[in-house]
C-alpha positions as CSV (number, residue, x, y, z in Angstrom):
1,X,108.7,77.7,68.5
2,X,106.5,80.3,66.2
3,X,103.5,79.5,65.0
4,X,102.1,80.3,61.8
5,X,98.7,79.3,61.9
6,X,96.2,77.5,64.2
7,X,92.5,76.4,63.6
8,X,90.2,75.5,66.8
9,X,87.8,72.8,66.2
10,X,86.1,74.2,69.0
11,X,83.7,76.5,67.4
12,X,82.7,78.2,70.8
13,X,83.2,81.7,71.1
14,X,86.2,82.2,73.7
15,X,87.4,78.7,73.4
16,X,90.1,77.7,75.9
17,X,92.1,75.1,74.0
18,X,95.1,77.6,73.2
19,X,97.8,75.0,74.8
20,X,98.1,72.4,72.3
21,X,100.3,68.9,72.6
22,X,101.7,67.9,69.2
23,X,103.4,64.7,67.7
24,X,104.7,64.8,64.2
25,X,102.2,67.6,63.8
26,X,99.0,66.3,64.8
27,X,97.4,67.4,68.1
28,X,97.3,64.3,71.0
29,X,95.9,66.6,73.6
30,X,95.9,70.1,74.5
31,X,95.7,72.2,78.3
32,X,93.3,75.2,79.1
33,X,94.1,78.6,79.3
34,X,93.6,79.0,82.7
35,X,96.9,77.2,82.8
36,X,98.3,80.3,81.4
37,X,96.5,82.3,83.8
38,X,97.3,80.5,86.9
39,X,101.1,81.1,85.5
40,X,101.3,84.4,86.4
41,X,100.4,85.4,83.1
42,X,96.3,86.4,83.3
43,X,96.6,89.5,80.7
44,X,97.7,86.7,78.0
45,X,95.6,83.6,78.4
46,X,93.5,85.3,75.7
47,X,96.4,86.1,73.3
48,X,99.0,83.2,73.5
49,X,99.1,80.1,72.0
50,X,101.4,77.2,72.9
51,X,102.8,74.6,70.9
52,X,104.3,71.5,73.0
53,X,106.1,69.9,70.0
54,X,107.1,66.3,71.2
55,X,109.1,65.3,68.0
56,X,112.1,65.1,69.2
57,X,111.0,62.5,72.0
58,X,112.6,59.0,71.9
59,X,110.8,56.7,70.1
60,X,110.0,54.8,73.7
61,X,108.9,57.6,75.3
62,X,106.5,58.3,72.4
63,X,104.9,55.1,73.2
64,X,104.7,55.8,76.6
65,X,103.0,59.3,76.5
66,X,100.6,59.0,73.4
67,X,97.9,56.5,72.0
68,X,97.5,55.4,69.0
69,X,94.1,57.1,68.4
70,X,95.4,60.2,68.9
71,X,92.3,60.9,71.8
72,X,94.8,61.7,74.8
73,X,97.3,61.0,77.1
74,X,98.5,57.7,78.7
75,X,97.1,57.9,82.1
76,X,99.2,57.1,85.3
77,X,102.7,57.9,86.4
78,X,102.2,61.3,86.2
79,X,102.9,61.9,82.5
80,X,100.7,65.1,82.1
81,X,102.5,66.3,85.1
82,X,105.9,66.0,83.5
83,X,104.4,67.9,79.9
84,X,102.9,71.0,82.6
85,X,106.0,71.0,84.5
86,X,108.1,71.6,81.3
87,X,105.3,74.1,80.5
88,X,105.3,76.5,83.2
89,X,109.1,76.3,83.6
90,X,109.2,77.8,79.8
91,X,106.7,80.3,80.6
92,X,107.9,81.2,84.3
93,X,111.6,81.9,82.4
94,X,110.6,84.1,79.2
95,X,111.5,87.8,80.1
96,X,109.6,88.5,76.8
97,X,106.3,87.9,77.8
98,X,107.3,88.9,81.2
99,X,107.8,92.4,79.9
100,X,104.2,92.1,77.7
101,X,102.3,91.3,80.7
102,X,104.0,94.4,82.7
103,X,103.2,96.4,79.9
104,X,99.5,95.5,79.6
105,X,99.1,95.8,83.2
106,X,100.4,99.3,83.0
107,X,98.5,100.2,80.1
108,X,95.4,99.3,81.9
109,X,95.9,101.1,85.0
110,X,97.0,104.2,83.0
111,X,93.2,104.3,82.1
112,X,92.0,104.3,85.3
113,X,90.6,108.6,86.4
114,X,92.2,108.4,89.8
115,X,89.4,110.9,91.2
116,X,86.5,109.1,90.3
117,X,88.7,105.3,90.9
118,X,89.2,107.1,94.6
119,X,85.6,107.8,94.8
120,X,84.5,104.4,93.9
121,X,87.4,102.4,95.8
122,X,86.3,104.2,99.2
123,X,82.7,102.8,99.3
124,X,83.9,99.8,97.5
125,X,86.1,99.2,100.9
126,X,83.7,100.0,102.9
127,X,81.6,97.2,101.4
128,X,84.3,94.9,101.7
129,X,85.3,95.3,105.4
130,X,81.8,94.7,106.0
131,X,82.3,91.5,104.6
132,X,85.5,90.2,105.7
133,X,88.8,92.1,106.1
134,X,91.2,91.8,103.2
135,X,93.4,88.8,102.8
136,X,95.0,86.7,100.9
137,X,96.5,87.3,97.2
138,X,95.3,90.4,95.5
139,X,94.6,92.1,98.8
140,X,96.6,94.4,101.0
141,X,95.6,96.1,104.3
142,X,96.6,99.9,104.6
143,X,95.8,103.3,106.4
144,X,92.3,103.6,105.2
145,X,89.9,106.8,106.4
146,X,89.4,106.5,110.2
147,X,91.9,103.9,111.0
148,X,94.1,104.6,113.6
149,X,97.6,105.2,112.7
150,X,101.0,103.3,114.2
151,X,102.3,105.6,117.0
152,X,98.8,106.6,118.0
153,X,97.2,106.3,121.9
154,X,94.7,103.4,121.7
155,X,91.8,104.0,124.4
156,X,93.5,103.1,127.6
157,X,90.7,102.0,130.4
158,X,90.8,102.0,133.8
159,X,89.1,99.6,136.2
160,X,87.4,101.1,138.3
161,X,87.0,103.9,136.6
162,X,87.2,107.6,137.9
163,X,84.1,109.0,136.1
164,X,80.8,108.4,134.6
165,X,78.5,110.7,133.5
166,X,76.1,112.4,130.8
167,X,78.4,113.7,128.0
168,X,76.3,117.7,128.2
169,X,74.7,117.0,131.4
170,X,74.7,120.7,132.2
171,X,72.3,121.2,128.8
172,X,68.6,121.0,128.9
173,X,67.6,118.3,126.5
174,X,64.3,119.3,124.4
175,X,61.9,117.1,122.2
176,X,59.1,117.1,120.8
177,X,56.0,114.7,122.1
178,X,56.6,111.1,120.2
179,X,60.1,111.5,119.0
180,X,63.6,109.8,120.3
181,X,67.0,111.0,121.0
182,X,70.5,109.3,122.0
183,X,72.8,111.2,124.5
184,X,75.8,109.9,125.5
185,X,77.5,108.9,128.7
186,X,80.9,108.8,129.1
187,X,83.8,107.0,130.8
188,X,86.9,106.1,131.7
189,X,86.2,102.3,132.4
190,X,86.4,99.1,130.3
191,X,84.0,98.1,127.6
192,X,82.8,94.8,129.4
193,X,82.2,96.8,132.7
194,X,78.5,96.1,132.7
195,X,78.9,93.1,131.3
196,X,81.5,90.8,133.0
197,X,81.1,88.4,136.0
198,X,83.0,89.4,138.6
199,X,82.8,93.5,139.7
200,X,80.5,93.9,137.7
201,X,79.2,97.7,137.5
202,X,75.2,97.8,138.2
203,X,73.7,100.9,136.0
204,X,70.2,102.0,136.8
205,X,68.4,104.7,134.4
206,X,65.9,106.3,135.9
207,X,63.4,109.7,135.4
208,X,62.7,112.1,137.7
209,X,59.9,114.5,137.9
210,X,57.2,114.3,134.9
211,X,56.8,110.6,133.8
212,X,57.1,112.2,130.0
213,X,60.4,109.8,129.1
214,X,61.6,106.8,128.9
215,X,65.4,105.5,128.8
216,X,67.5,102.6,127.0
217,X,71.0,101.7,127.6
218,X,72.7,100.9,124.4
219,X,76.6,99.1,125.0
220,X,79.9,100.6,126.4
221,X,82.6,101.1,124.0
222,X,85.7,103.0,124.3
223,X,84.2,105.1,127.0
224,X,81.5,105.8,125.0
225,X,77.1,104.7,125.8
226,X,74.7,105.6,123.9
227,X,71.6,106.2,125.6
228,X,67.9,106.2,123.9
229,X,65.4,108.6,125.4
230,X,61.9,108.3,123.9
231,X,59.2,111.1,124.7
232,X,55.6,109.8,125.3
233,X,53.1,110.6,122.5
234,X,50.8,112.1,124.9
235,X,53.5,114.1,127.0
236,X,52.3,117.3,127.7
237,X,54.2,120.2,126.4
238,X,56.0,122.2,129.2
239,X,56.2,119.1,131.2
240,X,60.6,119.2,132.8
241,X,61.8,115.7,134.0
242,X,65.5,115.0,135.3
243,X,66.8,111.9,133.3
244,X,69.4,110.2,135.2
245,X,72.1,107.5,135.1
246,X,73.5,106.0,138.2
247,X,76.9,103.7,138.6
248,X,77.3,101.3,141.3
249,X,80.4,99.1,141.9
250,X,81.9,97.3,145.0
251,X,84.1,99.2,147.4
252,X,82.3,102.1,147.7
253,X,82.1,103.5,144.0
254,X,79.2,105.7,142.9
255,X,78.5,107.8,139.9
256,X,75.5,109.9,139.8
257,X,74.8,112.1,136.7
258,X,71.8,113.9,135.6
259,X,70.3,116.1,132.9
260,X,67.5,118.1,132.6
261,X,64.4,117.3,129.9
262,X,61.8,119.3,128.8
263,X,58.7,118.5,126.5
264,X,58.5,121.5,123.9
265,X,55.7,122.4,120.8
266,X,56.6,121.3,117.8
267,X,57.6,124.0,115.3
268,X,54.9,125.8,113.5
269,X,54.3,124.6,109.9
270,X,56.2,126.1,107.3
271,X,54.3,127.5,104.6
272,X,57.1,129.6,102.4
273,X,56.9,132.5,100.2
274,X,55.9,132.6,96.9
275,X,57.3,134.2,95.0
276,X,60.6,133.6,97.4
277,X,62.9,137.2,97.8
278,X,65.4,135.8,100.2
279,X,68.7,133.9,99.8
280,X,71.5,133.6,101.8
281,X,74.3,131.5,102.6
282,X,75.1,130.9,105.9
283,X,78.6,130.9,107.2
284,X,80.1,130.0,110.6
285,X,81.3,133.1,113.1
286,X,84.1,134.5,110.9
287,X,82.3,134.9,107.9
288,X,84.2,132.0,106.2
289,X,83.1,128.6,104.8
290,X,85.7,126.1,105.9
291,X,85.9,123.5,103.3
292,X,87.7,119.6,103.6
293,X,90.5,118.8,101.3
294,X,89.6,115.7,100.0
295,X,86.2,115.5,101.6
296,X,82.5,116.5,101.2
297,X,81.7,119.9,102.9
298,X,78.1,121.1,104.0
299,X,77.3,124.3,103.1
300,X,73.7,125.9,104.2
301,X,71.6,128.2,102.2
302,X,68.6,130.1,103.7
303,X,65.8,131.5,101.5
304,X,62.1,131.9,102.3
305,X,60.7,129.2,99.5
306,X,58.2,126.8,99.9
307,X,59.4,123.7,100.6
308,X,58.0,121.9,97.0
309,X,59.7,124.8,95.0
310,X,62.4,122.0,93.3
311,X,60.4,119.1,93.1
312,X,57.0,120.4,92.1
313,X,55.7,119.6,88.5
314,X,54.2,122.8,87.5
315,X,56.8,125.6,87.6
316,X,59.6,124.3,89.5
317,X,62.6,126.0,90.2
318,X,66.3,125.5,89.6
319,X,68.7,125.4,92.3
320,X,72.8,125.8,91.3
321,X,76.1,126.2,93.4
322,X,79.4,126.8,92.0
323,X,82.7,128.1,94.1
324,X,85.7,129.6,92.4
325,X,87.9,127.4,93.7
326,X,89.3,124.8,91.7
327,X,88.0,121.0,91.4
328,X,85.3,122.3,93.4
329,X,81.7,121.1,92.7
330,X,78.3,120.6,94.0
331,X,78.0,116.6,94.8
332,X,74.6,116.9,95.6
333,X,71.6,118.7,97.3
334,X,69.2,118.4,100.3
335,X,66.0,120.0,100.5
336,X,64.5,122.8,101.3
337,X,63.3,122.0,104.0
338,X,61.4,124.8,106.0
339,X,63.0,126.9,103.8
340,X,66.8,125.5,104.2
341,X,68.9,124.0,101.7
342,X,71.9,121.8,102.7
343,X,74.1,122.0,99.4
344,X,77.4,119.3,99.5
345,X,80.6,120.8,98.3
346,X,83.0,118.1,96.7
347,X,86.9,119.5,97.2
348,X,89.4,116.9,95.3
349,X,92.5,115.4,97.0
350,X,94.8,117.5,95.4
351,X,93.7,120.9,96.4
352,X,96.1,123.1,98.4
353,X,95.2,124.1,102.2
354,X,94.5,127.5,103.0
355,X,93.5,128.1,98.9
356,X,90.5,131.0,99.6
357,X,87.6,130.9,96.7
358,X,83.8,132.5,96.6
359,X,81.1,130.5,97.0
360,X,78.1,131.2,94.9
361,X,74.5,130.1,95.1
362,X,71.8,131.0,92.3
363,X,67.9,130.0,92.7
364,X,66.6,130.3,89.7
365,X,62.3,130.5,89.1
366,X,60.3,129.5,86.0
367,X,59.5,133.3,85.1
368,X,63.6,133.7,84.7
369,X,64.1,136.0,87.8
370,X,67.0,134.3,89.9
371,X,68.2,134.9,93.5
372,X,72.1,135.1,94.8
373,X,74.1,135.0,97.5
374,X,77.9,134.4,97.6
375,X,79.8,134.1,100.5
376,X,84.4,133.4,100.8
377,X,85.4,129.8,101.7
378,X,88.8,128.8,101.8
379,X,90.3,124.7,102.0
380,X,91.4,123.8,105.6
381,X,93.0,119.8,106.3
382,X,90.2,117.1,107.9
383,X,90.0,116.6,111.2
384,X,92.1,113.7,112.1
385,X,90.3,110.6,113.0
386,X,87.9,110.7,116.1
387,X,89.5,108.5,118.4
388,X,86.6,109.0,121.2
389,X,84.1,107.2,118.8
390,X,86.3,104.4,118.2
391,X,86.2,104.1,114.4
392,X,87.0,100.9,113.1
393,X,90.2,100.8,110.5
394,X,88.6,100.6,106.6
395,X,91.3,98.4,105.2
396,X,92.6,98.7,102.1
397,X,92.5,96.2,98.9
398,X,95.3,95.9,96.4
399,X,92.7,96.5,93.4
400,X,91.4,98.6,90.6
401,X,88.3,99.1,89.3
402,X,88.5,99.9,85.4
403,X,85.6,101.5,83.3
404,X,85.2,100.1,79.8
405,X,83.7,102.1,77.5
406,X,82.3,101.1,74.0
407,X,84.1,103.8,72.5
408,X,87.2,105.8,73.5
409,X,86.2,109.1,75.2
410,X,87.5,112.2,74.0
411,X,89.1,113.4,77.2
412,X,90.4,110.1,78.4
413,X,92.3,108.4,75.3
414,X,94.0,105.7,77.3
415,X,90.6,104.4,78.3
416,X,89.9,100.8,77.9
417,X,86.9,99.5,75.1
418,X,84.7,96.6,74.6
419,X,87.0,95.7,71.4
420,X,90.0,95.6,74.0
421,X,88.2,92.6,76.0
422,X,88.3,89.1,74.9
423,X,86.0,87.6,73.9
424,X,85.2,91.6,72.5
425,X,82.4,93.0,74.8
426,X,79.2,94.7,73.9
427,X,76.1,96.1,75.7
428,X,75.1,93.5,77.4
429,X,78.6,92.3,79.2
430,X,78.4,93.8,82.9
431,X,81.9,93.0,84.1
432,X,84.7,90.1,84.8
433,X,88.0,90.4,87.3
434,X,91.6,89.5,86.3
435,X,94.3,88.3,88.9
436,X,97.7,90.3,87.6
437,X,100.9,90.4,89.3
438,X,101.7,93.8,90.7
439,X,104.3,95.8,88.5
440,X,105.4,97.3,91.8
441,X,105.7,94.3,93.7
442,X,105.9,91.3,92.0
443,X,105.9,89.2,95.2
444,X,101.9,90.3,95.5
445,X,99.1,90.4,93.1
446,X,96.5,93.1,92.2
447,X,93.2,92.7,91.5
448,X,91.8,94.4,88.3
449,X,87.8,94.7,88.3
450,X,86.7,95.5,84.8
451,X,83.1,97.1,84.9
452,X,81.1,98.1,81.6
453,X,79.8,101.6,81.7
454,X,78.2,101.7,78.7
455,X,76.3,98.7,80.1
456,X,72.6,99.0,78.2
457,X,70.5,98.6,81.3
458,X,73.1,101.0,83.0
459,X,72.9,103.6,80.2
460,X,68.5,103.6,80.3
461,X,69.2,104.3,84.0
462,X,71.4,107.0,83.5
463,X,69.1,108.4,80.8
464,X,65.9,108.5,82.8
465,X,67.8,109.2,86.3
466,X,69.7,112.6,84.4
467,X,66.0,113.6,83.0
468,X,64.3,113.5,86.5
469,X,67.0,114.3,88.8
470,X,70.1,115.6,87.1
471,X,73.6,115.6,86.7
472,X,74.6,115.1,90.1
473,X,72.7,112.5,91.1
474,X,73.3,110.9,87.7
475,X,77.3,110.9,88.8
476,X,76.4,109.5,92.2
477,X,74.4,106.4,90.5
478,X,77.2,105.8,88.2
479,X,80.1,105.7,91.3
480,X,77.5,103.6,93.3
481,X,76.7,101.3,90.2
482,X,80.5,101.0,89.7
483,X,81.2,100.4,93.6
484,X,78.2,97.5,93.9
485,X,79.2,95.7,90.8
486,X,82.9,95.8,92.1
487,X,82.2,94.4,94.8
488,X,80.0,91.4,93.4
489,X,82.9,90.6,91.2
490,X,85.3,90.6,94.6
491,X,83.1,88.2,96.2
492,X,83.0,85.9,92.8
493,X,86.7,86.4,92.7
494,X,86.8,85.1,96.5
495,X,84.4,82.4,95.4
496,X,86.4,81.2,92.9
497,X,89.8,81.5,94.6
498,X,88.2,79.2,97.7
499,X,87.3,76.6,95.2
500,X,90.7,76.5,93.1
501,X,92.3,73.0,94.9
502,X,91.9,71.0,91.4
503,X,94.2,70.6,89.2
504,X,94.8,73.5,86.0
505,X,94.6,70.8,83.5
506,X,92.3,68.9,81.5
507,X,91.1,64.7,82.9
508,X,93.3,62.5,80.5
509,X,90.7,60.0,80.5
510,X,90.9,59.1,76.5
511,X,87.9,61.7,75.9
512,X,90.3,65.0,75.8
513,X,89.4,65.8,72.4
514,X,85.3,66.1,73.1
515,X,86.0,68.2,76.0
516,X,85.5,72.1,76.4
517,X,87.7,73.7,78.8
518,X,86.6,75.0,82.3
519,X,87.5,78.9,81.4
520,X,85.2,78.7,78.9
521,X,82.0,77.7,81.4
522,X,83.3,80.0,84.2
523,X,83.2,83.1,81.9
524,X,79.8,82.0,80.6
525,X,78.4,81.5,83.8
526,X,80.0,85.2,85.3
527,X,78.3,86.8,82.5
528,X,74.8,85.7,83.5
529,X,75.5,86.1,86.8
530,X,76.4,89.5,86.3
531,X,73.7,90.3,84.0
532,X,71.2,89.1,87.2
533,X,73.7,91.3,89.4
534,X,73.4,94.4,87.3
535,X,69.4,94.5,87.1
536,X,69.2,93.9,91.0
537,X,71.5,96.7,91.5
538,X,70.2,99.4,89.6
539,X,66.4,98.6,91.0
540,X,67.4,98.9,94.6
541,X,69.0,102.0,93.9
542,X,65.9,103.5,92.8
543,X,63.7,105.0,95.6
544,X,60.4,103.1,96.9
545,X,58.4,105.9,94.9
546,X,59.9,105.1,91.4
547,X,59.3,101.9,91.5
548,X,55.6,102.1,92.4
549,X,55.1,104.7,89.6
550,X,57.2,102.7,87.0
551,X,54.6,99.2,88.0
552,X,51.7,101.6,87.7
553,X,52.7,102.6,83.8
554,X,53.1,99.3,83.2
555,X,49.8,98.0,84.0
């Protein structure tokens, strides 16, 4: 039946009384809009009205269902459950509603910037996988970065092992006094070699010669164990020793490995030249910088500048780096430290391997003088996962992060905006989640995580970051913010799902008219919770120095 007009007596914004049960044109009861969401139409829940017209029921059936006071449905004998089942059957058999739902899902997914969303979800996948593996509705596991693919050989231990030694036993370990290093021991033995009760291996760590360092063993995992070497604060420069590890087992099994170690003086204080006169991109042998497709690659730039050139308040310099290969950009910069600047170049996933280009570094001084250096670069395929290190699988969830803007950006005409949300968003909203049927596979669900990228607090922080740290840092701030907010939305969804064991409809205790729906209170609670979370996230992403400076300004 087509509803010509509808007046909701509850004036609360986002009221949830969207399924009305009527008799002779008068409303006797209602169901919450969460009932529509649970009927696989979450994106229609805020715009779909349903009238259950009971005029054609028999007189006896009407008396058995409705109270004379129009205050609800007679309780008992599963009367409301009968109506719920009829509504659910009507909704799920409506092909037009299915079509509208799929159109809205596809329109929402089309608004996603694939490259930006890929960067956000890489971080979000890791955050979620730290909490627990993906499971249940709206999630799936897949081949994440570092995951061992089907068919690849796993680490196969030998018991007893056939070797147990330092990874680089022939190279001298050099350390400054009071410093710490971690070196690897490699073996083909099982992980429980040193912890099991039967045929347990005995590990001995000792230092021969000058007692300048102490040793501590880590855990054995897939053939590697880290040994932490700490040099004494008062160790004499030039002191030499041998670090040794010994493994003994029953049956005459004995392995001894040692590595030379020497205490060296700290490097002389670095002063740098003012103004600098040198700038050079350092490339490996062969003279070409190798840029990994779909990854961030480190490029070293060497100068004779002072280490405070780019960070000082008076007459700071400016560092820029560009790449002629399409899509490559400067992601971040570190340094200068002792005159060396680490530039991190992002290479897009769709870059073609073996594509060549030119990297250009530019250092501009306050007086306008600039230094430049160029070097060839080439896109290469990323290396396979490091199986020796036993990287853990990074699962992928079946979700999408949807940025929501104040207005449609000129370069993203299909973007979601505040007015597309219900109730309409403003600068105070942070985010929400929706579980929808996956348009590519109706047998599973997809979780949509909406993040307001024009939130007032985020906009203030982006402006502060842009004026102090530049565009690269601001883009990184926005990506991390979307990932952290998306992570909390995922946690909230998991909590709601674990608690969703009750009935979707209202209680039928004769007080239906005065009851406000659950969806309204849930949305309000999420709104308040996400505002607190957003403030915490933005503050946590500031450096300790920035926080202290802000406190000093307030006092």
